[in-house]
PDB file of all heavy atoms in Angstrom:
ATOM      1  N   MET A   1     123.810  92.851 111.302  1.00  0.00           N
ATOM      2  CA  MET A   1     123.318  92.810 109.912  1.00  0.00           C
ATOM      3  C   MET A   1     122.054  91.881 109.825  1.00  0.00           C
ATOM      4  O   MET A   1     121.140  92.188 109.121  1.00  0.00           O
ATOM      5  CB  MET A   1     124.414  92.264 108.890  1.00  0.00           C
ATOM      6  CG  MET A   1     123.746  92.215 107.487  1.00  0.00           C
ATOM      7  SD  MET A   1     125.033  92.329 106.366  1.00  0.00           S
ATOM      8  CE  MET A   1     124.139  92.218 104.799  1.00  0.00           C
ATOM      9  N   ALA A   2     122.039  90.950 110.720  1.00  0.00           N
ATOM     10  CA  ALA A   2     120.819  90.064 110.689  1.00  0.00           C
ATOM     11  C   ALA A   2     119.544  90.783 110.979  1.00  0.00           C
ATOM     12  O   ALA A   2     118.467  90.584 110.451  1.00  0.00           O
ATOM     13  CB  ALA A   2     120.949  88.917 111.744  1.00  0.00           C
ATOM     14  N   GLU A   3     119.620  91.818 111.761  1.00  0.00           N
ATOM     15  CA  GLU A   3     118.441  92.663 112.136  1.00  0.00           C
ATOM     16  C   GLU A   3     118.021  93.406 110.957  1.00  0.00           C
ATOM     17  O   GLU A   3     116.890  93.635 110.666  1.00  0.00           O
ATOM     18  CB  GLU A   3     118.712  93.539 113.389  1.00  0.00           C
ATOM     19  CG  GLU A   3     118.860  92.852 114.724  1.00  0.00           C
ATOM     20  CD  GLU A   3     119.005  93.803 115.792  1.00  0.00           C
ATOM     21  OE1 GLU A   3     118.694  94.989 115.647  1.00  0.00           O
ATOM     22  OE2 GLU A   3     119.492  93.382 116.821  1.00  0.00           O
ATOM     23  N   SER A   4     118.971  93.918 110.176  1.00  0.00           N
ATOM     24  CA  SER A   4     118.716  94.683 108.871  1.00  0.00           C
ATOM     25  C   SER A   4     117.963  93.785 107.963  1.00  0.00           C
ATOM     26  O   SER A   4     116.957  94.187 107.328  1.00  0.00           O
ATOM     27  CB  SER A   4     119.934  95.200 108.315  1.00  0.00           C
ATOM     28  OG  SER A   4     120.611  96.039 109.181  1.00  0.00           O
ATOM     29  N   VAL A   5     118.463  92.562 107.889  1.00  0.00           N
ATOM     30  CA  VAL A   5     117.745  91.624 106.838  1.00  0.00           C
ATOM     31  C   VAL A   5     116.364  91.333 107.347  1.00  0.00           C
ATOM     32  O   VAL A   5     115.421  91.322 106.477  1.00  0.00           O
ATOM     33  CB  VAL A   5     118.581  90.391 106.759  1.00  0.00           C
ATOM     34  CG1 VAL A   5     117.800  89.243 105.976  1.00  0.00           C
ATOM     35  CG2 VAL A   5     119.922  90.623 106.119  1.00  0.00           C
ATOM     36  N   ARG A   6     116.194  91.123 108.611  1.00  0.00           N
ATOM     37  CA  ARG A   6     114.934  90.853 109.150  1.00  0.00           C
ATOM     38  C   ARG A   6     113.916  91.948 108.833  1.00  0.00           C
ATOM     39  O   ARG A   6     112.763  91.809 108.498  1.00  0.00           O
ATOM     40  CB  ARG A   6     114.900  90.497 110.551  1.00  0.00           C
ATOM     41  CG  ARG A   6     113.568  90.108 111.216  1.00  0.00           C
ATOM     42  CD  ARG A   6     113.657  89.837 112.739  1.00  0.00           C
ATOM     43  NE  ARG A   6     114.121  91.047 113.486  1.00  0.00           N
ATOM     44  CZ  ARG A   6     113.481  92.129 113.902  1.00  0.00           C
ATOM     45  NH1 ARG A   6     112.051  92.129 113.586  1.00  0.00           N
ATOM     46  NH2 ARG A   6     114.037  93.086 114.670  1.00  0.00           N
ATOM     47  N   PHE A   7     114.367  93.233 109.059  1.00  0.00           N
ATOM     48  CA  PHE A   7     113.571  94.419 108.829  1.00  0.00           C
ATOM     49  C   PHE A   7     113.122  94.467 107.385  1.00  0.00           C
ATOM     50  O   PHE A   7     112.057  94.890 107.065  1.00  0.00           O
ATOM     51  CB  PHE A   7     114.201  95.677 109.317  1.00  0.00           C
ATOM     52  CG  PHE A   7     114.290  95.869 110.785  1.00  0.00           C
ATOM     53  CD1 PHE A   7     115.512  96.095 111.437  1.00  0.00           C
ATOM     54  CD2 PHE A   7     113.136  95.613 111.613  1.00  0.00           C
ATOM     55  CE1 PHE A   7     115.512  96.268 112.770  1.00  0.00           C
ATOM     56  CE2 PHE A   7     113.271  95.815 112.942  1.00  0.00           C
ATOM     57  CZ  PHE A   7     114.481  96.051 113.532  1.00  0.00           C
ATOM     58  N   VAL A   8     114.050  94.172 106.494  1.00  0.00           N
ATOM     59  CA  VAL A   8     113.756  94.255 105.091  1.00  0.00           C
ATOM     60  C   VAL A   8     112.748  93.239 104.632  1.00  0.00           C
ATOM     61  O   VAL A   8     111.906  93.449 103.786  1.00  0.00           O
ATOM     62  CB  VAL A   8     115.005  94.102 104.192  1.00  0.00           C
ATOM     63  CG1 VAL A   8     114.733  93.930 102.706  1.00  0.00           C
ATOM     64  CG2 VAL A   8     116.052  95.377 104.349  1.00  0.00           C
ATOM     65  N   LEU A   9     112.696  92.176 105.313  1.00  0.00           N
ATOM     66  CA  LEU A   9     111.676  91.105 104.914  1.00  0.00           C
ATOM     67  C   LEU A   9     110.321  91.325 105.557  1.00  0.00           C
ATOM     68  O   LEU A   9     109.448  90.696 105.243  1.00  0.00           O
ATOM     69  CB  LEU A   9     112.340  89.717 105.408  1.00  0.00           C
ATOM     70  CG  LEU A   9     113.564  89.244 104.663  1.00  0.00           C
ATOM     71  CD1 LEU A   9     114.016  87.894 105.198  1.00  0.00           C
ATOM     72  CD2 LEU A   9     113.423  89.207 103.288  1.00  0.00           C
ATOM     73  N   ASP A  10     110.278  92.264 106.515  1.00  0.00           N
ATOM     74  CA  ASP A  10     108.979  92.555 106.993  1.00  0.00           C
ATOM     75  C   ASP A  10     108.195  93.562 106.290  1.00  0.00           C
ATOM     76  O   ASP A  10     108.771  94.468 105.611  1.00  0.00           O
ATOM     77  CB  ASP A  10     109.095  93.228 108.451  1.00  0.00           C
ATOM     78  CG  ASP A  10     109.591  92.167 109.528  1.00  0.00           C
ATOM     79  OD1 ASP A  10     109.433  90.950 109.242  1.00  0.00           O
ATOM     80  OD2 ASP A  10     110.069  92.607 110.558  1.00  0.00           O
ATOM     81  N   GLY A  11     106.906  93.542 106.170  1.00  0.00           N
ATOM     82  CA  GLY A  11     106.081  94.626 105.508  1.00  0.00           C
ATOM     83  C   GLY A  11     105.816  94.268 104.112  1.00  0.00           C
ATOM     84  O   GLY A  11     106.137  93.275 103.605  1.00  0.00           O
ATOM     85  N   SER A  12     105.158  95.352 103.486  1.00  0.00           N
ATOM     86  CA  SER A  12     104.731  95.168 102.024  1.00  0.00           C
ATOM     87  C   SER A  12     105.919  95.364 101.145  1.00  0.00           C
ATOM     88  O   SER A  12     106.980  95.704 101.654  1.00  0.00           O
ATOM     89  CB  SER A  12     103.613  96.260 101.771  1.00  0.00           C
ATOM     90  OG  SER A  12     104.314  97.512 101.798  1.00  0.00           O
ATOM     91  N   LEU A  13     105.685  95.066  99.924  1.00  0.00           N
ATOM     92  CA  LEU A  13     106.747  95.143  98.905  1.00  0.00           C
ATOM     93  C   LEU A  13     107.245  96.600  98.851  1.00  0.00           C
ATOM     94  O   LEU A  13     108.436  96.862  98.672  1.00  0.00           O
ATOM     95  CB  LEU A  13     106.267  94.734  97.495  1.00  0.00           C
ATOM     96  CG  LEU A  13     107.108  94.819  96.412  1.00  0.00           C
ATOM     97  CD1 LEU A  13     108.445  93.944  96.732  1.00  0.00           C
ATOM     98  CD2 LEU A  13     106.554  94.411  95.095  1.00  0.00           C
ATOM     99  N   GLU A  14     106.352  97.589  98.970  1.00  0.00           N
ATOM    100  CA  GLU A  14     106.796  98.957  98.982  1.00  0.00           C
ATOM    101  C   GLU A  14     107.709  99.293 100.128  1.00  0.00           C
ATOM    102  O   GLU A  14     108.613 100.016 100.036  1.00  0.00           O
ATOM    103  CB  GLU A  14     105.556  99.917  98.863  1.00  0.00           C
ATOM    104  CG  GLU A  14     104.778  99.898  97.648  1.00  0.00           C
ATOM    105  CD  GLU A  14     103.805  98.679  97.512  1.00  0.00           C
ATOM    106  OE1 GLU A  14     103.574  98.066  98.537  1.00  0.00           O
ATOM    107  OE2 GLU A  14     103.407  98.400  96.372  1.00  0.00           O
ATOM    108  N   VAL A  15     107.347  98.827 101.285  1.00  0.00           N
ATOM    109  CA  VAL A  15     108.063  98.885 102.499  1.00  0.00           C
ATOM    110  C   VAL A  15     109.501  98.333 102.356  1.00  0.00           C
ATOM    111  O   VAL A  15     110.543  98.916 102.733  1.00  0.00           O
ATOM    112  CB  VAL A  15     107.395  98.548 103.780  1.00  0.00           C
ATOM    113  CG1 VAL A  15     108.269  98.589 104.943  1.00  0.00           C
ATOM    114  CG2 VAL A  15     106.181  99.407 103.947  1.00  0.00           C
ATOM    115  N   GLN A  16     109.490  97.121 101.833  1.00  0.00           N
ATOM    116  CA  GLN A  16     110.672  96.419 101.662  1.00  0.00           C
ATOM    117  C   GLN A  16     111.579  97.156 100.729  1.00  0.00           C
ATOM    118  O   GLN A  16     112.831  97.282 101.040  1.00  0.00           O
ATOM    119  CB  GLN A  16     110.474  94.930 101.108  1.00  0.00           C
ATOM    120  CG  GLN A  16     109.720  94.048 102.054  1.00  0.00           C
ATOM    121  CD  GLN A  16     109.456  92.784 101.439  1.00  0.00           C
ATOM    122  OE1 GLN A  16     109.867  92.451 100.432  1.00  0.00           O
ATOM    123  NE2 GLN A  16     108.536  92.002 102.070  1.00  0.00           N
ATOM    124  N   THR A  17     111.087  97.607  99.600  1.00  0.00           N
ATOM    125  CA  THR A  17     111.871  98.376  98.563  1.00  0.00           C
ATOM    126  C   THR A  17     112.494  99.592  99.253  1.00  0.00           C
ATOM    127  O   THR A  17     113.623  99.944  99.027  1.00  0.00           O
ATOM    128  CB  THR A  17     111.052  98.662  97.437  1.00  0.00           C
ATOM    129  OG1 THR A  17     110.517  97.451  96.832  1.00  0.00           O
ATOM    130  CG2 THR A  17     111.791  99.315  96.367  1.00  0.00           C
ATOM    131  N   GLU A  18     111.699 100.342  99.935  1.00  0.00           N
ATOM    132  CA  GLU A  18     112.164 101.640 100.617  1.00  0.00           C
ATOM    133  C   GLU A  18     113.313 101.328 101.575  1.00  0.00           C
ATOM    134  O   GLU A  18     114.303 101.969 101.559  1.00  0.00           O
ATOM    135  CB  GLU A  18     110.865 102.289 101.309  1.00  0.00           C
ATOM    136  CG  GLU A  18     111.243 103.499 102.006  1.00  0.00           C
ATOM    137  CD  GLU A  18     110.051 104.141 102.726  1.00  0.00           C
ATOM    138  OE1 GLU A  18     108.962 103.991 102.225  1.00  0.00           O
ATOM    139  OE2 GLU A  18     110.329 104.647 103.793  1.00  0.00           O
ATOM    140  N   MET A  19     113.079 100.286 102.421  1.00  0.00           N
ATOM    141  CA  MET A  19     114.094 100.008 103.392  1.00  0.00           C
ATOM    142  C   MET A  19     115.399  99.466 102.784  1.00  0.00           C
ATOM    143  O   MET A  19     116.434  99.798 103.233  1.00  0.00           O
ATOM    144  CB  MET A  19     113.494  98.952 104.336  1.00  0.00           C
ATOM    145  CG  MET A  19     112.488  99.575 105.296  1.00  0.00           C
ATOM    146  SD  MET A  19     111.752  98.322 106.397  1.00  0.00           S
ATOM    147  CE  MET A  19     113.052  98.378 107.645  1.00  0.00           C
ATOM    148  N   LEU A  20     115.177  98.643 101.756  1.00  0.00           N
ATOM    149  CA  LEU A  20     116.497  98.151 101.091  1.00  0.00           C
ATOM    150  C   LEU A  20     117.219  99.174 100.332  1.00  0.00           C
ATOM    151  O   LEU A  20     118.461  99.325 100.393  1.00  0.00           O
ATOM    152  CB  LEU A  20     116.086  97.025 100.077  1.00  0.00           C
ATOM    153  CG  LEU A  20     117.156  96.272  99.413  1.00  0.00           C
ATOM    154  CD1 LEU A  20     118.111  95.572 100.509  1.00  0.00           C
ATOM    155  CD2 LEU A  20     116.626  95.189  98.528  1.00  0.00           C
ATOM    156  N   LYS A  21     116.408 100.122  99.713  1.00  0.00           N
ATOM    157  CA  LYS A  21     117.158 101.296  99.112  1.00  0.00           C
ATOM    158  C   LYS A  21     117.961 102.104 100.104  1.00  0.00           C
ATOM    159  O   LYS A  21     118.992 102.543  99.884  1.00  0.00           O
ATOM    160  CB  LYS A  21     116.104 102.228  98.402  1.00  0.00           C
ATOM    161  CG  LYS A  21     115.701 101.617  97.055  1.00  0.00           C
ATOM    162  CD  LYS A  21     114.796 102.538  96.269  1.00  0.00           C
ATOM    163  CE  LYS A  21     114.335 101.939  95.033  1.00  0.00           C
ATOM    164  NZ  LYS A  21     113.502 102.918  94.214  1.00  0.00           N
ATOM    165  N   GLU A  22     117.244 102.439 101.250  1.00  0.00           N
ATOM    166  CA  GLU A  22     117.899 103.116 102.317  1.00  0.00           C
ATOM    167  C   GLU A  22     119.156 102.413 102.884  1.00  0.00           C
ATOM    168  O   GLU A  22     120.196 103.036 103.052  1.00  0.00           O
ATOM    169  CB  GLU A  22     116.910 103.342 103.462  1.00  0.00           C
ATOM    170  CG  GLU A  22     117.523 104.138 104.669  1.00  0.00           C
ATOM    171  CD  GLU A  22     116.598 104.309 105.733  1.00  0.00           C
ATOM    172  OE1 GLU A  22     115.331 104.257 105.561  1.00  0.00           O
ATOM    173  OE2 GLU A  22     116.960 104.544 106.941  1.00  0.00           O
ATOM    174  N   PHE A  23     119.043 101.082 103.047  1.00  0.00           N
ATOM    175  CA  PHE A  23     120.166 100.276 103.481  1.00  0.00           C
ATOM    176  C   PHE A  23     121.355 100.371 102.423  1.00  0.00           C
ATOM    177  O   PHE A  23     122.528 100.367 102.894  1.00  0.00           O
ATOM    178  CB  PHE A  23     119.768  98.821 103.736  1.00  0.00           C
ATOM    179  CG  PHE A  23     120.794  97.870 104.115  1.00  0.00           C
ATOM    180  CD1 PHE A  23     121.317  97.860 105.378  1.00  0.00           C
ATOM    181  CD2 PHE A  23     121.301  96.923 103.195  1.00  0.00           C
ATOM    182  CE1 PHE A  23     122.258  96.951 105.774  1.00  0.00           C
ATOM    183  CE2 PHE A  23     122.345  96.060 103.532  1.00  0.00           C
ATOM    184  CZ  PHE A  23     122.763  96.059 104.860  1.00  0.00           C
ATOM    185  N   LEU A  24     120.983 100.343 101.146  1.00  0.00           N
ATOM    186  CA  LEU A  24     122.071 100.369 100.135  1.00  0.00           C
ATOM    187  C   LEU A  24     122.644 101.819  99.864  1.00  0.00           C
ATOM    188  O   LEU A  24     123.480 101.932  99.088  1.00  0.00           O
ATOM    189  CB  LEU A  24     121.627  99.723  98.864  1.00  0.00           C
ATOM    190  CG  LEU A  24     121.206  98.218  99.118  1.00  0.00           C
ATOM    191  CD1 LEU A  24     120.581  97.663  97.816  1.00  0.00           C
ATOM    192  CD2 LEU A  24     122.528  97.416  99.387  1.00  0.00           C
ATOM    193  N   GLY A  25     121.948 102.767 100.484  1.00  0.00           N
ATOM    194  CA  GLY A  25     122.454 104.175 100.245  1.00  0.00           C
ATOM    195  C   GLY A  25     121.787 104.757  98.985  1.00  0.00           C
ATOM    196  O   GLY A  25     122.333 105.830  98.449  1.00  0.00           O
ATOM    197  N   LEU A  26     120.650 104.263  98.453  1.00  0.00           N
ATOM    198  CA  LEU A  26     119.973 104.875  97.403  1.00  0.00           C
ATOM    199  C   LEU A  26     118.794 105.831  97.856  1.00  0.00           C
ATOM    200  O   LEU A  26     118.226 105.595  98.868  1.00  0.00           O
ATOM    201  CB  LEU A  26     119.362 103.725  96.563  1.00  0.00           C
ATOM    202  CG  LEU A  26     120.401 102.911  95.802  1.00  0.00           C
ATOM    203  CD1 LEU A  26     119.516 101.802  95.211  1.00  0.00           C
ATOM    204  CD2 LEU A  26     121.043 103.532  94.761  1.00  0.00           C
ATOM    205  N   ARG A  27     118.703 106.874  97.129  1.00  0.00           N
ATOM    206  CA  ARG A  27     117.572 107.792  97.311  1.00  0.00           C
ATOM    207  C   ARG A  27     116.235 107.019  96.869  1.00  0.00           C
ATOM    208  O   ARG A  27     116.266 106.186  95.955  1.00  0.00           O
ATOM    209  CB  ARG A  27     117.706 109.104  96.495  1.00  0.00           C
ATOM    210  CG  ARG A  27     118.902 109.906  97.005  1.00  0.00           C
ATOM    211  CD  ARG A  27     118.909 111.224  96.272  1.00  0.00           C
ATOM    212  NE  ARG A  27     118.670 111.128  94.849  1.00  0.00           N
ATOM    213  CZ  ARG A  27     119.676 111.039  93.917  1.00  0.00           C
ATOM    214  NH1 ARG A  27     120.888 110.911  94.273  1.00  0.00           N
ATOM    215  NH2 ARG A  27     119.305 110.888  92.627  1.00  0.00           N
ATOM    216  N   PRO A  28     115.097 107.535  97.302  1.00  0.00           N
ATOM    217  CA  PRO A  28     113.805 106.856  96.900  1.00  0.00           C
ATOM    218  C   PRO A  28     113.646 106.963  95.417  1.00  0.00           C
ATOM    219  O   PRO A  28     112.882 106.101  94.839  1.00  0.00           O
ATOM    220  CB  PRO A  28     112.784 107.593  97.732  1.00  0.00           C
ATOM    221  CG  PRO A  28     113.542 108.141  98.887  1.00  0.00           C
ATOM    222  CD  PRO A  28     114.958 108.465  98.525  1.00  0.00           C
ATOM    223  N   ASP A  29     114.167 108.073  94.751  1.00  0.00           N
ATOM    224  CA  ASP A  29     113.868 108.250  93.418  1.00  0.00           C
ATOM    225  C   ASP A  29     114.833 107.477  92.448  1.00  0.00           C
ATOM    226  O   ASP A  29     114.732 107.314  91.325  1.00  0.00           O
ATOM    227  CB  ASP A  29     113.947 109.714  92.917  1.00  0.00           C
ATOM    228  CG  ASP A  29     115.308 110.391  93.253  1.00  0.00           C
ATOM    229  OD1 ASP A  29     115.898 109.935  94.287  1.00  0.00           O
ATOM    230  OD2 ASP A  29     115.640 111.199  92.355  1.00  0.00           O
ATOM    231  N   GLN A  30     115.871 106.784  93.032  1.00  0.00           N
ATOM    232  CA  GLN A  30     116.782 106.012  92.372  1.00  0.00           C
ATOM    233  C   GLN A  30     116.395 104.558  92.175  1.00  0.00           C
ATOM    234  O   GLN A  30     115.540 104.093  92.974  1.00  0.00           O
ATOM    235  CB  GLN A  30     118.172 105.947  92.996  1.00  0.00           C
ATOM    236  CG  GLN A  30     118.895 107.303  92.958  1.00  0.00           C
ATOM    237  CD  GLN A  30     120.253 107.289  93.615  1.00  0.00           C
ATOM    238  OE1 GLN A  30     120.295 107.001  94.811  1.00  0.00           O
ATOM    239  NE2 GLN A  30     121.322 107.429  92.903  1.00  0.00           N
ATOM    240  N   SER A  31     116.886 103.861  91.182  1.00  0.00           N
ATOM    241  CA  SER A  31     116.487 102.476  91.041  1.00  0.00           C
ATOM    242  C   SER A  31     117.674 101.648  91.445  1.00  0.00           C
ATOM    243  O   SER A  31     118.835 102.183  91.664  1.00  0.00           O
ATOM    244  CB  SER A  31     116.242 102.194  89.589  1.00  0.00           C
ATOM    245  OG  SER A  31     117.432 102.086  88.720  1.00  0.00           O
ATOM    246  N   PHE A  32     117.554 100.323  91.525  1.00  0.00           N
ATOM    247  CA  PHE A  32     118.613  99.520  91.975  1.00  0.00           C
ATOM    248  C   PHE A  32     119.618  99.385  90.794  1.00  0.00           C
ATOM    249  O   PHE A  32     120.786  99.043  91.125  1.00  0.00           O
ATOM    250  CB  PHE A  32     118.075  98.082  92.334  1.00  0.00           C
ATOM    251  CG  PHE A  32     117.229  98.100  93.567  1.00  0.00           C
ATOM    252  CD1 PHE A  32     115.819  97.886  93.567  1.00  0.00           C
ATOM    253  CD2 PHE A  32     117.699  98.342  94.871  1.00  0.00           C
ATOM    254  CE1 PHE A  32     115.093  98.004  94.593  1.00  0.00           C
ATOM    255  CE2 PHE A  32     117.078  98.232  96.052  1.00  0.00           C
ATOM    256  CZ  PHE A  32     115.653  98.132  95.851  1.00  0.00           C
ATOM    257  N   GLN A  33     119.301  99.774  89.690  1.00  0.00           N
ATOM    258  CA  GLN A  33     120.298  99.826  88.591  1.00  0.00           C
ATOM    259  C   GLN A  33     121.346 100.935  88.797  1.00  0.00           C
ATOM    260  O   GLN A  33     122.345 100.912  88.152  1.00  0.00           O
ATOM    261  CB  GLN A  33     119.610  99.944  87.217  1.00  0.00           C
ATOM    262  CG  GLN A  33     118.781  98.696  86.886  1.00  0.00           C
ATOM    263  CD  GLN A  33     118.083  98.850  85.610  1.00  0.00           C
ATOM    264  OE1 GLN A  33     117.910  99.925  85.136  1.00  0.00           O
ATOM    265  NE2 GLN A  33     117.506  97.733  85.027  1.00  0.00           N
ATOM    266  N   ASP A  34     121.035 101.871  89.619  1.00  0.00           N
ATOM    267  CA  ASP A  34     121.930 102.971  89.893  1.00  0.00           C
ATOM    268  C   ASP A  34     123.046 102.604  90.817  1.00  0.00           C
ATOM    269  O   ASP A  34     124.005 103.425  91.162  1.00  0.00           O
ATOM    270  CB  ASP A  34     121.157 104.177  90.367  1.00  0.00           C
ATOM    271  CG  ASP A  34     120.259 104.824  89.541  1.00  0.00           C
ATOM    272  OD1 ASP A  34     120.599 104.766  88.241  1.00  0.00           O
ATOM    273  OD2 ASP A  34     119.166 105.329  89.855  1.00  0.00           O
ATOM    274  N   LEU A  35     122.978 101.354  91.424  1.00  0.00           N
ATOM    275  CA  LEU A  35     124.130 100.968  92.306  1.00  0.00           C
ATOM    276  C   LEU A  35     125.386 100.866  91.562  1.00  0.00           C
ATOM    277  O   LEU A  35     125.492 100.443  90.417  1.00  0.00           O
ATOM    278  CB  LEU A  35     123.776  99.590  92.869  1.00  0.00           C
ATOM    279  CG  LEU A  35     122.664  99.608  93.949  1.00  0.00           C
ATOM    280  CD1 LEU A  35     122.387  98.237  94.367  1.00  0.00           C
ATOM    281  CD2 LEU A  35     123.125 100.424  95.221  1.00  0.00           C
ATOM    282  N   ASP A  36     126.525 101.389  92.229  1.00  0.00           N
ATOM    283  CA  ASP A  36     127.800 101.220  91.648  1.00  0.00           C
ATOM    284  C   ASP A  36     128.402  99.961  92.150  1.00  0.00           C
ATOM    285  O   ASP A  36     128.869  99.911  93.312  1.00  0.00           O
ATOM    286  CB  ASP A  36     128.656 102.506  92.078  1.00  0.00           C
ATOM    287  CG  ASP A  36     129.953 102.504  91.395  1.00  0.00           C
ATOM    288  OD1 ASP A  36     130.156 101.887  90.326  1.00  0.00           O
ATOM    289  OD2 ASP A  36     130.889 103.164  91.923  1.00  0.00           O
ATOM    290  N   VAL A  37     128.524  98.907  91.319  1.00  0.00           N
ATOM    291  CA  VAL A  37     128.962  97.582  91.766  1.00  0.00           C
ATOM    292  C   VAL A  37     130.146  97.207  90.872  1.00  0.00           C
ATOM    293  O   VAL A  37     130.223  97.349  89.734  1.00  0.00           O
ATOM    294  CB  VAL A  37     127.872  96.491  91.515  1.00  0.00           C
ATOM    295  CG1 VAL A  37     128.352  95.197  91.887  1.00  0.00           C
ATOM    296  CG2 VAL A  37     126.527  96.915  92.196  1.00  0.00           C
ATOM    297  N   TYR A  38     131.197  96.902  91.695  1.00  0.00           N
ATOM    298  CA  TYR A  38     132.551  96.536  91.030  1.00  0.00           C
ATOM    299  C   TYR A  38     132.465  94.993  90.766  1.00  0.00           C
ATOM    300  O   TYR A  38     132.132  94.173  91.514  1.00  0.00           O
ATOM    301  CB  TYR A  38     133.644  96.752  91.991  1.00  0.00           C
ATOM    302  CG  TYR A  38     134.999  96.273  91.501  1.00  0.00           C
ATOM    303  CD1 TYR A  38     135.692  96.912  90.498  1.00  0.00           C
ATOM    304  CD2 TYR A  38     135.533  95.056  91.940  1.00  0.00           C
ATOM    305  CE1 TYR A  38     136.895  96.395  89.896  1.00  0.00           C
ATOM    306  CE2 TYR A  38     136.797  94.459  91.386  1.00  0.00           C
ATOM    307  CZ  TYR A  38     137.379  95.170  90.442  1.00  0.00           C
ATOM    308  OH  TYR A  38     138.489  94.667  89.935  1.00  0.00           O
ATOM    309  N   ILE A  39     132.671  94.742  89.421  1.00  0.00           N
ATOM    310  CA  ILE A  39     132.727  93.445  89.009  1.00  0.00           C
ATOM    311  C   ILE A  39     134.086  93.060  88.501  1.00  0.00           C
ATOM    312  O   ILE A  39     134.539  93.726  87.488  1.00  0.00           O
ATOM    313  CB  ILE A  39     131.614  93.141  87.886  1.00  0.00           C
ATOM    314  CG1 ILE A  39     130.158  93.395  88.498  1.00  0.00           C
ATOM    315  CG2 ILE A  39     131.668  91.629  87.314  1.00  0.00           C
ATOM    316  CD1 ILE A  39     129.222  93.293  87.444  1.00  0.00           C
ATOM    317  N   SER A  40     134.749  92.151  89.065  1.00  0.00           N
ATOM    318  CA  SER A  40     136.125  91.769  88.725  1.00  0.00           C
ATOM    319  C   SER A  40     136.080  90.983  87.415  1.00  0.00           C
ATOM    320  O   SER A  40     135.295  90.165  87.225  1.00  0.00           O
ATOM    321  CB  SER A  40     136.784  90.976  89.809  1.00  0.00           C
ATOM    322  OG  SER A  40     138.021  90.447  89.399  1.00  0.00           O
ATOM    323  N   ASP A  41     137.149  91.169  86.571  1.00  0.00           N
ATOM    324  CA  ASP A  41     137.315  90.416  85.371  1.00  0.00           C
ATOM    325  C   ASP A  41     137.864  89.075  85.564  1.00  0.00           C
ATOM    326  O   ASP A  41     137.997  88.196  84.672  1.00  0.00           O
ATOM    327  CB  ASP A  41     138.127  91.207  84.310  1.00  0.00           C
ATOM    328  CG  ASP A  41     137.434  92.441  83.790  1.00  0.00           C
ATOM    329  OD1 ASP A  41     136.269  92.547  83.913  1.00  0.00           O
ATOM    330  OD2 ASP A  41     138.195  93.313  83.451  1.00  0.00           O
ATOM    331  N   MET A  42     138.364  88.764  86.811  1.00  0.00           N
ATOM    332  CA  MET A  42     139.070  87.645  87.124  1.00  0.00           C
ATOM    333  C   MET A  42     137.991  86.438  87.259  1.00  0.00           C
ATOM    334  O   MET A  42     137.085  86.649  87.986  1.00  0.00           O
ATOM    335  CB  MET A  42     139.792  87.720  88.350  1.00  0.00           C
ATOM    336  CG  MET A  42     140.666  86.558  88.710  1.00  0.00           C
ATOM    337  SD  MET A  42     141.812  86.839  90.038  1.00  0.00           S
ATOM    338  CE  MET A  42     140.748  87.132  91.407  1.00  0.00           C
ATOM    339  N   ASP A  43     138.236  85.315  86.634  1.00  0.00           N
ATOM    340  CA  ASP A  43     137.358  84.180  86.773  1.00  0.00           C
ATOM    341  C   ASP A  43     137.651  83.432  88.015  1.00  0.00           C
ATOM    342  O   ASP A  43     138.824  83.617  88.619  1.00  0.00           O
ATOM    343  CB  ASP A  43     137.627  83.229  85.621  1.00  0.00           C
ATOM    344  CG  ASP A  43     137.052  83.747  84.265  1.00  0.00           C
ATOM    345  OD1 ASP A  43     136.064  84.602  84.332  1.00  0.00           O
ATOM    346  OD2 ASP A  43     137.533  83.353  83.148  1.00  0.00           O
ATOM    347  N   ASP A  44     136.799  82.606  88.557  1.00  0.00           N
ATOM    348  CA  ASP A  44     137.138  81.769  89.724  1.00  0.00           C
ATOM    349  C   ASP A  44     138.318  80.944  89.530  1.00  0.00           C
ATOM    350  O   ASP A  44     139.034  80.539  90.363  1.00  0.00           O
ATOM    351  CB  ASP A  44     135.907  80.906  90.072  1.00  0.00           C
ATOM    352  CG  ASP A  44     134.723  81.850  90.667  1.00  0.00           C
ATOM    353  OD1 ASP A  44     134.954  82.940  91.106  1.00  0.00           O
ATOM    354  OD2 ASP A  44     133.674  81.404  90.583  1.00  0.00           O
ATOM    355  N   ASP A  45     138.491  80.520  88.336  1.00  0.00           N
ATOM    356  CA  ASP A  45     139.736  79.439  88.002  1.00  0.00           C
ATOM    357  C   ASP A  45     140.949  80.206  88.147  1.00  0.00           C
ATOM    358  O   ASP A  45     142.080  79.529  88.249  1.00  0.00           O
ATOM    359  CB  ASP A  45     139.492  78.873  86.625  1.00  0.00           C
ATOM    360  CG  ASP A  45     138.234  78.098  86.495  1.00  0.00           C
ATOM    361  OD1 ASP A  45     137.815  77.517  87.599  1.00  0.00           O
ATOM    362  OD2 ASP A  45     137.719  77.940  85.443  1.00  0.00           O
ATOM    363  N   ASP A  46     140.980  81.593  88.040  1.00  0.00           N
ATOM    364  CA  ASP A  46     142.246  82.338  87.999  1.00  0.00           C
ATOM    365  C   ASP A  46     142.918  82.537  89.430  1.00  0.00           C
ATOM    366  O   ASP A  46     143.937  82.941  89.563  1.00  0.00           O
ATOM    367  CB  ASP A  46     142.118  83.692  87.420  1.00  0.00           C
ATOM    368  CG  ASP A  46     141.760  83.554  85.934  1.00  0.00           C
ATOM    369  OD1 ASP A  46     142.103  82.553  85.247  1.00  0.00           O
ATOM    370  OD2 ASP A  46     141.249  84.545  85.396  1.00  0.00           O
ATOM    371  N   GLU A  47     142.177  82.082  90.467  1.00  0.00           N
ATOM    372  CA  GLU A  47     142.663  82.319  91.886  1.00  0.00           C
ATOM    373  C   GLU A  47     143.688  81.355  92.161  1.00  0.00           C
ATOM    374  O   GLU A  47     143.890  80.297  91.898  1.00  0.00           O
ATOM    375  CB  GLU A  47     141.527  82.204  92.860  1.00  0.00           C
ATOM    376  CG  GLU A  47     140.440  83.331  92.641  1.00  0.00           C
ATOM    377  CD  GLU A  47     139.308  83.290  93.774  1.00  0.00           C
ATOM    378  OE1 GLU A  47     139.451  82.356  94.524  1.00  0.00           O
ATOM    379  OE2 GLU A  47     138.433  83.917  93.569  1.00  0.00           O
TER     380      GLU A  47
END
């Protein structure tokens, strides 16, 4: 994964965005808001 991070940090902002979207499984026409992220209702204190 370290190599993936290094590649994302190389290049212009457009290249970084394109590579990060590909890494996250997004199409170029999707935004980062389209990511399906699970957020738990459990607080850190509940563990």
